Backbone as CSV, one residue per row, in Angstrom:
resi,resn,N_x,N_y,N_z,CA_x,CA_y,CA_z,C_x,C_y,C_z
1,UNK,-13.564,72.486,97.337,-14.027,72.550,98.280,-13.612,71.235,98.624
2,UNK,-13.164,69.820,99.617,-12.431,68.902,99.908,-13.826,67.915,99.416
3,UNK,-13.626,66.736,99.154,-14.612,65.869,98.376,-13.902,64.354,98.558
4,UNK,-15.083,63.479,98.825,-14.404,62.328,98.695,-15.214,61.694,97.658
5,UNK,-14.330,60.581,96.284,-14.626,60.268,95.303,-15.308,58.687,95.860
6,UNK,-16.445,58.414,95.287,-16.988,57.059,95.406,-18.011,56.882,94.467
7,UNK,-17.605,55.844,93.866,-18.664,54.927,92.955,-19.036,56.380,91.772
8,UNK,-18.087,56.379,91.202,-18.086,57.694,90.535,-18.923,59.443,90.635
9,UNK,-18.837,59.590,91.823,-19.157,60.898,91.793,-18.368,61.321,93.153
10,UNK,-18.280,62.571,93.257,-17.594,63.170,94.145,-18.375,63.754,95.291
11,UNK,-18.457,63.568,96.632,-18.878,63.843,97.417,-18.462,64.915,98.322
12,UNK,-18.672,66.543,98.728,-17.734,67.076,99.367,-18.459,66.705,100.946
13,UNK,-16.863,66.786,101.265,-16.689,66.026,102.315,-17.243,66.485,104.111
14,UNK,-18.305,67.925,103.752,-18.846,68.219,105.026,-20.061,68.897,104.368
15,UNK,-21.268,68.419,104.916,-22.331,68.604,104.496,-23.212,68.900,105.390
16,UNK,-24.402,69.613,105.079,-25.261,70.219,105.636,-26.398,69.443,106.230
17,UNK,-26.292,68.757,107.126,-27.748,67.922,107.781,-29.024,68.591,108.105
18,UNK,-30.271,68.015,107.644,-31.432,68.905,108.010,-32.182,67.842,109.425
19,UNK,-32.091,67.102,109.562,-32.778,66.268,110.673,-33.440,67.156,111.344
20,UNK,-34.693,67.109,111.552,-35.192,67.941,112.690,-35.389,69.293,112.515
21,UNK,-34.900,69.563,111.448,-35.116,71.042,110.873,-36.600,71.614,110.405
22,UNK,-36.952,72.557,111.338,-38.792,72.584,110.878,-38.786,73.165,109.405
23,UNK,-39.749,72.953,108.731,-40.394,73.196,107.738,-40.084,75.173,107.216
24,UNK,-40.568,75.709,108.554,-40.145,77.063,108.213,-39.223,77.682,108.344
25,UNK,-38.311,76.952,108.575,-36.860,77.228,108.412,-35.873,77.323,107.371
26,UNK,-36.487,75.560,107.110,-35.390,74.570,106.565,-35.018,75.655,105.026
27,UNK,-35.719,76.202,104.262,-35.476,76.718,103.043,-34.544,77.609,103.381
28,UNK,-34.847,78.646,104.019,-34.008,79.839,104.409,-32.507,78.905,104.986
29,UNK,-32.578,78.174,105.668,-31.670,77.897,106.428,-30.599,77.415,104.946
30,UNK,-31.260,76.488,104.206,-30.307,76.290,102.962,-29.896,77.089,102.360
31,UNK,-30.250,77.904,101.810,-29.884,79.000,101.098,-28.883,79.395,101.726
32,UNK,-28.979,79.770,102.901,-28.358,80.898,103.796,-26.776,79.707,103.134
33,UNK,-27.148,78.311,104.376,-25.993,77.595,104.245,-25.019,77.623,103.051
34,UNK,-26.076,77.616,101.614,-25.155,77.105,100.556,-24.942,78.703,100.308
35,UNK,-24.977,79.475,100.663,-24.149,81.120,100.403,-23.050,80.967,101.015
36,UNK,-23.140,80.282,102.398,-22.180,80.293,103.058,-20.371,79.325,102.741
37,UNK,-21.486,78.514,101.225,-19.822,77.739,101.451,-20.228,75.952,101.345
38,UNK,-21.439,75.738,101.985,-21.735,74.659,101.749,-21.858,74.350,100.441
39,UNK,-21.630,73.066,99.910,-22.085,71.935,99.043,-22.877,70.802,98.979
40,UNK,-23.331,70.574,99.881,-24.054,69.371,100.408,-24.644,69.635,101.034
41,UNK,-26.107,68.863,101.164,-26.972,68.801,101.511,-27.726,67.386,101.468
42,UNK,-28.109,67.298,102.972,-28.047,65.461,103.287,-30.433,65.566,103.744
43,UNK,-30.859,65.320,103.033,-32.459,65.188,103.453,-33.084,63.424,103.546
44,UNK,-34.132,63.544,103.615,-34.417,62.017,103.608,-36.048,62.551,103.785
45,UNK,-37.041,61.368,103.034,-38.485,61.514,102.714,-39.062,61.334,104.373
46,UNK,-38.514,61.189,105.735,-38.984,60.815,107.023,-38.532,62.136,107.496
47,UNK,-37.559,62.929,107.044,-37.373,64.418,107.860,-38.777,65.427,107.348
48,UNK,-39.554,65.231,106.288,-40.448,65.815,105.619,-40.249,67.312,105.540
49,UNK,-39.098,67.210,104.862,-38.724,68.724,104.308,-37.626,68.967,103.311
50,UNK,-37.852,68.005,102.391,-37.494,67.668,101.328,-38.020,68.558,100.197
51,UNK,-39.068,68.839,100.488,-40.154,69.978,99.295,-39.245,71.772,99.807
52,UNK,-38.732,71.510,101.492,-38.259,73.081,101.661,-36.692,73.167,101.048
53,UNK,-36.033,71.628,101.147,-34.549,71.860,100.656,-34.498,72.551,99.423
54,UNK,-35.697,71.805,98.528,-35.618,72.036,97.090,-35.797,73.725,96.915
55,UNK,-36.315,74.231,97.922,-36.497,75.415,97.488,-35.642,75.905,97.977
56,UNK,-34.912,75.892,99.284,-33.821,76.203,99.394,-32.354,76.366,98.207
57,UNK,-32.345,75.468,97.730,-31.303,75.404,96.663,-31.690,75.950,95.606
58,UNK,-33.473,76.060,95.423,-33.384,76.861,94.117,-33.471,78.598,94.006
59,UNK,-33.357,78.980,95.591,-33.154,80.539,96.154,-31.778,80.418,96.565
60,UNK,-31.099,79.965,96.315,-29.795,80.363,96.662,-28.828,81.104,95.599
61,UNK,-28.820,80.972,94.661,-28.202,81.065,93.490,-26.692,80.454,93.397
62,UNK,-27.069,79.226,94.054,-26.019,78.558,93.473,-26.458,77.483,92.278
63,UNK,-25.421,77.714,91.338,-26.055,76.416,90.124,-26.179,74.978,90.753
64,UNK,-27.296,74.400,90.029,-26.970,73.456,90.498,-26.518,72.351,90.100
65,UNK,-25.604,72.183,88.901,-24.312,71.722,89.387,-23.528,71.673,90.154
66,UNK,-23.643,72.412,90.753,-22.630,72.741,92.117,-22.848,72.086,93.447
67,UNK,-24.092,71.296,93.644,-24.534,71.212,94.552,-25.162,69.573,94.965
68,UNK,-24.687,68.927,96.174,-24.597,67.688,96.134,-25.880,67.526,97.124
69,UNK,-26.874,66.569,96.486,-28.068,66.137,97.200,-28.267,65.259,97.530
70,UNK,-28.256,64.749,99.040,-28.475,63.176,99.803,-29.877,62.977,100.215
71,UNK,-30.927,61.857,99.607,-31.781,62.187,100.308,-32.170,60.125,100.691
72,UNK,-32.812,60.282,101.058,-33.161,58.881,101.622,-34.374,58.318,101.382
73,UNK,-34.401,56.841,101.184,-35.728,56.299,101.308,-36.435,55.524,102.572
74,UNK,-37.441,55.368,103.255,-37.700,55.224,104.556,-37.923,53.726,104.289
75,UNK,-38.079,52.965,105.091,-37.801,51.345,105.532,-38.761,50.690,105.258
76,UNK,-40.294,51.115,104.707,-41.355,50.698,104.222,-41.417,50.767,103.636
77,UNK,-40.811,51.311,102.502,-40.926,51.463,101.165,-39.424,51.307,100.255
78,UNK,-39.350,49.727,100.875,-38.219,49.589,100.157,-38.391,48.131,99.103
79,UNK,-39.888,47.910,99.134,-40.180,46.849,98.510,-39.545,47.273,96.873
80,UNK,-39.470,46.193,96.349,-39.462,46.272,94.737,-40.370,46.999,94.011
81,UNK,-40.228,47.676,93.390,-41.526,48.578,92.917,-42.039,49.487,93.915
82,UNK,-41.899,49.525,94.778,-42.260,50.582,95.324,-41.494,51.448,96.183
83,UNK,-40.053,51.016,95.879,-38.703,51.953,96.209,-38.522,52.835,94.689
84,UNK,-38.863,52.108,94.043,-38.380,53.158,92.731,-39.790,53.927,92.588
85,UNK,-41.078,54.083,93.068,-41.847,54.548,92.781,-41.383,56.180,94.106
86,UNK,-40.989,55.599,95.692,-40.617,56.694,96.174,-39.817,57.198,95.933
87,UNK,-38.456,56.932,95.199,-37.746,57.777,94.604,-37.916,59.365,93.656
88,UNK,-39.037,58.207,92.898,-39.301,59.227,92.021,-40.431,60.556,93.094
89,UNK,-40.839,60.211,94.043,-42.005,60.841,95.058,-40.840,61.819,95.674
90,UNK,-39.730,61.244,95.896,-38.857,62.552,96.863,-38.217,63.236,95.397
91,UNK,-37.839,62.900,94.272,-37.472,63.515,93.684,-38.730,64.827,93.110
92,UNK,-39.788,64.662,93.262,-40.564,65.472,93.026,-40.991,66.279,93.850
93,UNK,-41.049,65.901,95.354,-40.445,67.111,96.512,-39.774,67.614,96.724
94,UNK,-38.643,67.159,95.981,-37.386,68.194,95.621,-37.643,69.179,94.892
95,UNK,-37.902,68.995,93.490,-37.960,69.877,92.528,-37.274,69.867,91.701
96,UNK,-36.293,68.785,91.995,-35.019,68.646,90.950,-35.092,67.564,89.735
97,UNK,-33.881,67.580,88.858,-34.673,67.381,88.004,-33.372,65.234,87.980
98,UNK,-33.004,65.833,89.228,-31.936,64.397,89.843,-31.740,64.554,90.984
99,UNK,-31.361,63.558,91.522,-30.875,62.946,93.266,-29.606,62.778,93.056
100,UNK,-28.616,63.249,93.949,-27.455,62.962,93.625,-26.991,61.356,94.270
101,UNK,-27.110,61.460,95.278,-27.436,59.988,96.071,-28.549,59.918,96.821
102,UNK,-29.251,58.786,96.684,-30.239,58.232,97.079,-30.262,56.761,98.247
103,UNK,-30.415,56.715,99.523,-30.286,55.952,100.603,-31.215,55.279,100.570
104,UNK,-31.244,53.922,101.092,-32.132,53.219,102.064,-31.719,53.848,103.228
105,UNK,-32.872,54.319,103.712,-32.393,55.003,105.324,-32.034,53.579,106.248
106,UNK,-33.087,52.684,106.237,-32.848,51.741,107.408,-32.549,50.178,106.634
107,UNK,-32.036,49.639,107.121,-31.999,47.950,106.554,-34.108,47.346,107.080
108,UNK,-34.473,46.735,106.632,-35.507,46.188,107.004,-36.105,44.651,106.189
109,UNK,-35.587,43.924,107.520,-35.666,42.018,107.164,-36.897,41.619,106.637
110,UNK,-38.035,42.410,106.636,-39.525,42.430,105.913,-39.399,42.104,104.485
111,UNK,-38.579,42.670,103.931,-38.131,42.920,102.573,-36.563,41.617,102.115
112,UNK,-36.640,41.170,101.204,-35.802,40.707,100.768,-34.505,41.498,100.187
113,UNK,-33.218,41.506,100.799,-31.992,42.341,100.429,-31.988,42.413,99.043
114,UNK,-32.002,41.190,98.179,-31.418,41.388,97.064,-32.648,42.196,96.423
115,UNK,-33.701,41.625,96.895,-34.887,42.293,95.857,-34.933,44.173,95.963
116,UNK,-34.563,44.622,97.254,-34.403,45.940,97.352,-33.357,46.406,96.849
117,UNK,-32.241,45.746,96.783,-31.234,45.831,95.952,-31.343,46.176,94.616
118,UNK,-32.124,45.517,93.828,-32.290,45.205,92.251,-33.362,46.929,92.298
119,UNK,-33.921,47.062,92.958,-35.006,48.095,92.700,-34.212,49.845,92.733
120,UNK,-33.055,49.260,93.512,-32.256,50.475,94.144,-31.293,50.803,92.888
121,UNK,-30.705,49.867,92.545,-30.180,49.669,91.140,-30.803,50.524,89.669
122,UNK,-31.974,49.976,90.056,-33.148,50.554,88.845,-32.831,52.004,88.795
123,UNK,-32.815,52.601,90.431,-33.181,54.162,90.495,-32.100,54.603,89.635
124,UNK,-30.398,53.882,89.910,-29.643,54.649,89.603,-29.316,54.341,87.342
125,UNK,-29.783,53.193,87.193,-29.982,53.071,86.001,-30.902,53.816,85.358
126,UNK,-32.070,54.322,86.217,-33.449,55.463,85.204,-32.650,56.646,85.673
127,UNK,-31.552,57.190,86.274,-31.002,58.711,86.194,-31.497,59.387,87.459
128,UNK,-32.644,58.458,88.200,-33.621,59.168,88.964,-32.356,59.882,90.084
129,UNK,-31.363,58.630,90.539,-30.141,59.096,91.374,-29.056,58.958,90.478
130,UNK,-27.920,59.647,90.624,-26.525,59.744,90.193,-25.854,58.395,90.900
131,UNK,-25.825,58.721,92.081,-25.448,57.185,92.683,-26.607,56.310,93.308
132,UNK,-26.179,55.581,94.565,-26.937,54.923,95.287,-25.753,54.347,96.942
133,UNK,-26.754,54.359,97.830,-26.080,53.625,98.856,-27.161,53.237,99.843
134,UNK,-26.396,53.009,101.141,-27.394,52.359,102.520,-26.939,53.492,103.840
135,UNK,-27.928,53.191,104.800,-27.485,54.150,105.726,-27.970,53.075,106.957
136,UNK,-27.179,53.015,108.189,-27.701,52.306,109.367,-27.253,50.565,109.047
137,UNK,-26.381,50.328,107.898,-25.780,49.089,107.512,-24.905,48.545,108.940
138,UNK,-25.089,47.422,109.554,-23.940,46.877,109.912,-22.420,46.388,108.639
139,UNK,-21.377,46.047,109.553,-20.494,45.747,108.380,-20.940,44.081,107.385
140,UNK,-21.560,43.073,108.384,-21.794,41.920,107.666,-23.003,42.559,106.735
141,UNK,-24.133,43.698,107.142,-24.831,43.664,105.900,-24.378,44.663,105.009
142,UNK,-23.446,45.305,104.962,-23.007,46.268,104.153,-22.146,45.287,103.153
143,UNK,-21.649,44.051,103.824,-20.781,43.219,102.922,-21.916,42.065,101.865
144,UNK,-23.168,41.991,102.276,-23.904,41.363,101.958,-24.445,42.591,100.730
145,UNK,-25.047,43.514,101.505,-25.543,44.292,100.378,-24.500,44.937,98.665
146,UNK,-23.264,44.779,98.959,-22.366,44.969,98.229,-22.412,44.007,97.455
147,UNK,-22.375,42.495,97.543,-22.681,41.658,96.777,-23.823,41.312,96.078
148,UNK,-24.697,42.113,96.670,-26.036,41.497,95.604,-26.665,42.679,95.276
149,UNK,-25.672,44.033,95.062,-26.644,45.071,94.267,-25.779,45.247,92.787
150,UNK,-26.668,45.336,91.504,-26.125,44.972,90.491,-25.106,46.419,90.487
151,UNK,-25.248,47.204,91.119,-24.544,48.486,90.635,-24.078,48.955,92.180
152,UNK,-23.216,50.072,91.970,-22.148,50.073,93.130,-22.189,50.742,94.081
153,UNK,-22.231,50.739,95.166,-22.556,51.313,96.386,-21.380,51.944,96.750
154,UNK,-21.996,53.637,96.804,-21.507,54.862,96.967,-21.387,54.789,98.589
155,UNK,-22.059,54.604,99.390,-21.864,55.046,100.960,-23.070,54.462,101.879
156,UNK,-22.259,54.189,102.567,-22.976,53.704,104.065,-23.029,55.204,105.010
157,UNK,-24.233,55.499,105.469,-24.431,56.201,106.254,-24.494,55.914,107.694
158,UNK,-24.123,56.141,108.626,-24.098,55.714,110.067,-23.900,56.576,110.973
159,UNK,-24.083,56.259,112.479,-24.344,57.234,113.018,-22.841,57.399,113.690
160,UNK,-21.891,58.203,113.925,-20.513,58.515,114.302,-20.147,59.636,114.590
161,UNK,-18.957,59.652,115.967,-18.761,61.097,116.515,-17.984,60.180,117.927
162,UNK,-17.032,61.004,118.348,-15.852,60.330,119.239,-16.186,59.449,120.764
163,UNK,-17.941,59.562,120.694,-18.082,58.547,121.706,-18.916,57.384,121.431
164,UNK,-18.655,56.881,120.033,-19.179,55.680,119.703,-18.426,55.050,118.633
165,UNK,-17.566,54.125,119.094,-16.574,53.595,118.153,-17.581,52.933,116.495
166,UNK,-17.211,53.113,115.552,-17.704,52.288,114.392,-16.460,51.846,113.433
167,UNK,-15.443,51.080,114.113,-14.106,50.567,113.658,-14.491,49.508,112.583
168,UNK,-14.975,48.942,112.996,-15.695,47.505,112.487,-16.849,47.797,110.664
169,UNK,-17.582,48.744,111.004,-18.103,49.574,110.005,-16.916,50.191,108.720
170,UNK,-16.135,51.172,109.566,-15.615,51.917,108.671,-14.288,50.967,108.017
171,UNK,-14.021,49.361,108.886,-12.644,48.897,108.103,-13.993,48.166,107.314
172,UNK,-14.922,47.859,106.965,-15.711,47.314,105.748,-15.877,48.133,104.923
173,UNK,-16.310,49.150,105.011,-16.287,50.086,104.057,-15.117,50.473,103.247
174,UNK,-13.928,50.408,104.037,-12.678,50.659,103.297,-12.411,49.621,102.867
175,UNK,-12.408,48.282,103.001,-12.396,47.328,102.407,-12.923,46.543,100.796
176,UNK,-14.505,47.453,100.923,-15.321,47.234,100.460,-15.476,48.170,99.044
177,UNK,-14.501,49.452,99.530,-14.712,50.381,98.741,-16.253,51.543,98.290
178,UNK,-16.516,51.665,99.973,-17.914,51.846,100.138,-17.323,53.309,100.703
179,UNK,-17.643,54.633,100.450,-17.264,55.478,101.563,-18.370,55.786,103.053
180,UNK,-17.684,56.178,104.118,-18.911,56.139,105.072,-18.871,57.538,105.651
181,UNK,-20.242,57.925,105.907,-20.735,59.118,106.087,-21.333,59.074,107.331
182,UNK,-20.916,60.135,108.451,-21.234,60.104,109.586,-22.284,61.115,110.185
183,UNK,-23.678,60.598,110.402,-24.431,61.668,110.923,-24.196,61.998,112.224
184,UNK,-25.141,62.713,112.593,-24.631,63.182,114.605,-23.452,62.878,114.312
185,UNK,-22.332,63.710,113.769,-20.973,63.867,114.167,-20.835,64.998,115.313
186,UNK,-21.809,65.626,116.000,-22.071,66.202,116.885,-22.275,65.993,118.376
187,UNK,-22.490,64.743,117.879,-23.300,63.965,119.003,-24.275,64.818,120.221
188,UNK,-25.548,65.453,119.083,-26.902,65.842,119.027,-26.107,67.073,120.487
189,UNK,-25.023,67.310,120.300,-24.688,68.622,120.854,-23.732,68.394,122.142
190,UNK,-23.366,67.235,122.529,-22.577,66.691,123.403,-21.389,66.900,123.370
191,UNK,-20.368,66.790,122.324,-19.158,67.248,122.098,-18.838,68.910,122.614
192,UNK,-19.579,69.571,122.477,-19.217,70.378,123.234,-19.301,70.820,124.449
193,UNK,-19.334,69.768,125.528,-19.271,69.960,126.668,-18.131,69.245,127.405
194,UNK,-17.808,68.048,126.676,-16.535,67.258,127.018,-14.979,68.014,127.286
195,UNK,-14.627,67.482,128.105,-13.657,68.544,128.664,-12.083,67.865,127.348
196,UNK,-12.006,66.706,127.528,-11.312,66.505,126.706,-11.104,66.942,124.982
197,UNK,-12.474,67.110,124.550,-12.666,67.874,123.357,-12.528,69.248,122.975
198,UNK,-12.759,69.530,124.016,-12.454,71.191,124.926,-11.332,71.844,124.750
199,UNK,-10.289,71.006,125.285,-8.845,71.248,125.382,-8.260,71.268,124.226
200,UNK,-8.659,70.159,123.565,-8.151,70.072,122.075,-8.596,71.553,121.127
201,UNK,-9.667,72.083,121.394,-10.070,72.759,120.473,-9.172,74.135,121.218
202,UNK,-9.284,74.161,122.056,-8.451,75.728,122.806,-6.924,75.808,121.966
203,UNK,-6.224,74.309,122.209,-4.930,74.474,121.278,-4.844,74.663,120.265
204,UNK,-6.119,74.360,119.061,-6.148,74.783,118.231,-6.744,75.957,118.113
205,UNK,-7.081,76.657,118.880,-8.329,78.114,118.937,-8.981,77.808,117.906
206,UNK,-10.089,76.786,117.986,-11.019,76.595,117.480,-12.174,75.924,118.352
207,UNK,-13.334,75.727,118.118,-14.695,75.356,118.317,-14.453,73.832,118.792
208,UNK,-15.079,73.281,119.844,-15.263,71.688,119.993,-16.117,71.384,118.937
209,UNK,-17.204,72.124,118.174,-17.846,71.062,116.792,-17.211,70.801,116.241
210,UNK,-15.821,71.875,115.937,-15.082,72.070,114.567,-14.191,71.070,114.845
211,UNK,-13.641,70.363,116.034,-12.842,69.488,116.303,-13.380,68.086,116.148
212,UNK,-14.490,67.842,116.194,-15.360,66.950,116.353,-15.635,66.201,114.532
213,UNK,-15.724,67.799,113.785,-16.289,67.388,112.365,-14.763,67.051,111.909
214,UNK,-13.604,67.879,112.584,-12.179,67.522,111.965,-11.992,66.136,111.939
215,UNK,-11.558,65.601,113.027,-12.043,64.101,113.305,-12.100,63.319,112.349
216,UNK,-13.602,63.300,111.930,-13.934,62.607,111.043,-13.866,62.798,110.129
217,UNK,-13.632,64.143,109.220,-12.756,63.900,107.747,-11.358,63.472,107.759
218,UNK,-10.715,63.770,109.185,-9.038,63.453,108.952,-9.110,61.944,108.747
219,UNK,-10.234,61.009,108.960,-10.295,59.278,108.477,-10.711,59.316,107.425
220,UNK,-11.326,60.542,106.340,-11.760,60.204,105.015,-13.068,59.960,105.116
221,UNK,-13.578,59.924,106.130,-15.294,59.880,106.614,-16.262,61.133,105.994
222,UNK,-17.282,61.325,105.531,-18.210,62.609,105.256,-18.563,62.678,106.849
223,UNK,-18.818,63.883,106.918,-19.479,64.498,107.857,-20.905,65.640,107.586
224,UNK,-21.892,64.949,108.108,-23.246,65.984,107.846,-23.367,66.668,109.227
225,UNK,-23.108,67.736,110.022,-23.547,68.596,111.179,-24.679,69.439,110.902
226,UNK,-25.657,69.144,111.688,-26.908,69.481,111.668,-26.721,71.024,112.293
227,UNK,-27.229,71.901,112.387,-27.406,73.620,113.204,-28.505,74.081,112.564
228,UNK,-29.275,74.565,112.981,-30.274,75.536,112.739,-29.996,76.864,112.251
229,UNK,-28.845,77.140,113.164,-28.524,78.520,112.755,-26.909,78.930,111.694
230,UNK,-27.089,79.948,110.931,-26.503,79.532,109.861,-24.928,80.218,109.986
231,UNK,-24.782,80.857,111.687,-23.455,80.977,111.611,-23.078,79.773,112.053
232,UNK,-23.503,79.156,113.026,-22.711,77.899,113.561,-22.772,76.830,112.297
233,UNK,-23.826,77.127,111.277,-23.362,75.820,110.285,-22.110,76.231,109.667
234,UNK,-22.146,77.718,109.327,-20.384,78.248,108.496,-19.719,77.569,109.511
235,UNK,-19.520,77.782,110.758,-18.239,77.034,111.226,-17.974,75.775,111.687
236,UNK,-18.509,75.153,111.331,-19.058,73.714,111.032,-18.127,73.337,109.780
237,UNK,-18.391,74.217,109.222,-17.937,73.860,107.822,-16.333,74.238,107.243
238,UNK,-15.613,75.027,108.339,-14.549,75.545,108.809,-13.490,75.184,109.448
239,UNK,-13.429,73.626,108.536,-12.426,72.556,109.242,-10.841,72.301,108.592
240,UNK,-10.662,72.967,107.734,-10.013,72.326,106.830,-8.347,73.545,106.817
241,UNK,-8.834,74.489,107.947,-7.643,75.612,108.010,-6.728,74.863,109.446
242,UNK,-6.702,73.783,109.729,-6.065,73.214,111.021,-6.101,71.705,111.045
243,UNK,-4.833,70.892,111.433,-4.964,69.383,111.609,-4.839,69.090,112.627
244,UNK,-5.412,67.753,113.098,-4.886,67.312,114.513,-3.994,66.410,115.027
245,UNK,-3.035,66.505,115.256,-1.991,65.359,115.716,-2.639,63.703,115.630
246,UNK,-1.556,62.946,115.379,-1.644,61.434,115.629,-2.661,61.198,116.868
247,UNK,-1.372,62.255,118.410,-2.198,62.196,119.386,-3.396,62.174,120.012
248,UNK,-3.600,63.306,119.161,-5.008,64.069,119.294,-5.959,63.146,118.778
249,UNK,-5.576,62.489,117.452,-6.613,62.061,116.671,-7.335,60.621,117.884
250,UNK,-5.679,59.921,118.393,-6.240,58.702,119.510,-6.993,59.194,120.655
251,UNK,-6.715,60.393,121.269,-7.511,61.140,122.416,-8.935,60.707,121.963
252,UNK,-9.200,61.552,120.994,-10.760,61.994,120.478,-11.565,60.328,120.449
253,UNK,-10.510,59.090,120.141,-10.731,57.923,119.693,-10.998,57.350,120.890
254,UNK,-10.342,57.381,122.075,-10.629,57.040,123.048,-11.833,57.379,123.880
255,UNK,-12.246,58.105,123.553,-13.594,58.666,124.051,-14.533,57.495,123.859
256,UNK,-14.572,56.548,122.754,-16.089,56.349,122.080,-15.886,54.971,124.069
257,UNK,-17.405,54.844,124.423,-18.083,53.849,124.960,-19.185,53.309,124.500
258,UNK,-19.505,52.099,125.714,-20.585,51.091,125.204,-21.728,51.986,124.949
259,UNK,-21.965,52.953,125.755,-23.225,53.264,125.679,-23.540,54.570,124.927
260,UNK,-22.474,54.865,124.091,-22.000,55.908,123.573,-23.677,56.078,122.300
261,UNK,-23.932,55.275,121.904,-25.114,55.256,120.411,-26.206,55.749,121.555
262,UNK,-26.472,56.951,120.570,-27.884,57.642,120.432,-29.111,57.495,119.942
263,UNK,-28.388,56.925,118.550,-29.337,56.582,117.919,-29.868,55.200,117.752
264,UNK,-31.018,54.917,118.235,-30.700,53.048,118.685,-32.449,52.678,118.970
265,UNK,-33.096,53.038,117.335,-34.807,52.736,117.739,-35.303,51.201,117.270
266,UNK,-36.132,51.056,117.975,-36.696,49.002,117.917,-36.266,48.534,116.642
267,UNK,-36.563,49.091,115.198,-36.272,48.575,114.286,-34.897,48.364,113.996
268,UNK,-33.568,49.334,114.695,-32.477,48.883,114.560,-31.672,47.446,113.862
269,UNK,-30.653,47.336,113.519,-30.593,45.998,113.276,-29.215,45.795,114.548
270,UNK,-28.866,44.333,114.845,-28.249,44.250,115.692,-26.740,44.815,115.645
271,UNK,-26.488,45.866,116.170,-25.247,46.894,115.772,-23.994,45.687,116.155
272,UNK,-22.839,46.175,115.408,-21.498,45.926,115.577,-20.727,46.112,116.815
273,UNK,-20.067,45.256,117.626,-19.174,45.469,118.874,-18.221,46.163,118.333
274,UNK,-17.250,46.880,118.556,-15.866,47.257,118.014,-14.777,46.358,119.735
275,UNK,-14.069,46.000,118.615,-13.187,44.989,119.643,-12.507,45.841,120.715
């Protein structure tokens, strides 16, 4: 399994995202996806399916030590004291003995960042999580977080697919030694219908989804595509048998547009604008 090394952990470069996966199918999806080869599962307290993720892991037959589990603390639970408790609650819902990566789901200016990061570092020191990180942090917020966190940050998880440029964040991640994870790597299915992506897929005799995931991992970025169908999830994982050319990578990057972002809730920070 291809991995990204960051802050003392090895993260499988393709993981299974379970956002909006219903509880009644989540456990079976996780178990069958792990059986199909996945070794990284990404969930969150806000997804309300951590318990089902844990159930799927236990029923998969795959040893716990081979599986990398990411979960996230919601933005309203990141006060010092509350964050540590929220991490323990997530661990209890998962039914595991540790979390591999715990992220702050969204920045929240209502709480001093330095205090939040002290609490996040404490989660790592207590062994609740092997690694810690952030999600939806801009380049400037990431720089501030790295400077203020007493423990190394492993990951910044952000929306990333061919239709939205994350050049400022990716540059900051690389400069600061923080891995980047792409959520919504298939742009909620939009990559399946784009002519450029389909042309490149045809050239390699793969699917459009595989091209989108390959474009991400070929940049050294972790991808967590979501699918409620095990067969499609397995296809999304199968991206290591072909390589995109420099010209194809550039064509895909050129698809980015100002209105390409899909996830932009009212509490989002002021996003970076690519040059």
